[in-house]
C-alpha positions in Angstrom: -23.0 -24.5 20.6 -23.0 -20.9 19.3 -21.7 -19.9 15.9 -18.4 -18.0 16.1 -17.4 -15.4 13.5 -13.7 -15.8 12.6 -11.8 -13.8 10.0 -12.5 -16.3 7.2 -16.2 -16.2 7.8 -16.3 -12.4 7.8 -14.2 -12.3 4.6 -16.5 -14.8 3.0 -19.6 -12.8 3.8 -17.9 -9.7 2.5 -17.1 -11.4 -0.8 -20.7 -12.6 -1.0 -22.1 -9.1 -0.5 -19.7 -7.7 -3.2 -20.6 -10.5 -5.6 -24.3 -9.9 -5.1 -23.8 -6.1 -5.6 -21.8 -6.8 -8.8 -24.4 -9.1 -10.3 -27.2 -6.6 -9.4 -25.3 -3.7 -10.9 -24.5 -5.6 -14.0 -28.2 -6.6 -14.5 -29.1 -2.9 -14.0 -26.5 -1.6 -16.5 -27.3 -4.1 -19.2 -31.1 -4.0 -18.8 -32.8 -3.3 -22.2 -35.1 -0.8 -20.4 -32.1 1.5 -19.6 -30.7 1.6 -23.1 -32.4 4.8 -24.2 -31.3 6.5 -20.9 -27.7 5.5 -21.4 -27.7 6.4 -25.1 -28.8 9.9 -24.1 -26.1 10.1 -21.5 -23.4 9.1 -23.9 -24.2 12.3 -25.9 -24.0 14.7 -22.9 -20.3 15.7 -23.5 -21.3 17.0 -26.9 -24.5 18.8 -25.7 -23.0 22.3 -25.7 -21.3 22.0 -29.1 -23.1 23.9 -32.0 -24.9 21.8 -34.5 -23.6 21.8 -38.1 -26.4 24.3 -39.2 -25.4 26.7 -36.4 -21.7 26.5 -37.3 -22.4 27.8 -40.8 -24.5 30.8 -39.7 -22.6 34.1 -39.2 -22.8 35.6 -35.7 -24.6 38.9 -35.6 -21.7 40.7 -33.8 -19.0 39.6 -36.3 -17.6 42.2 -38.6 -17.7 41.6 -42.3 -14.9 44.1 -43.1 -11.7 42.6 -44.7 
């Protein structure tokens, strides 16, 4: 009268767990509350690049001789 776990049941439970994790992750990623965090994160690769105003300024150690 006990319930036996066969390979199909275990695979089905694994699929259910992965599906629930996928749905949860999708809701977290596309949550409007996270938009500002993700917008900031998209700019991280460019964080160490100089701004346009810094690029025009001459560095103090650069020679001005021709």
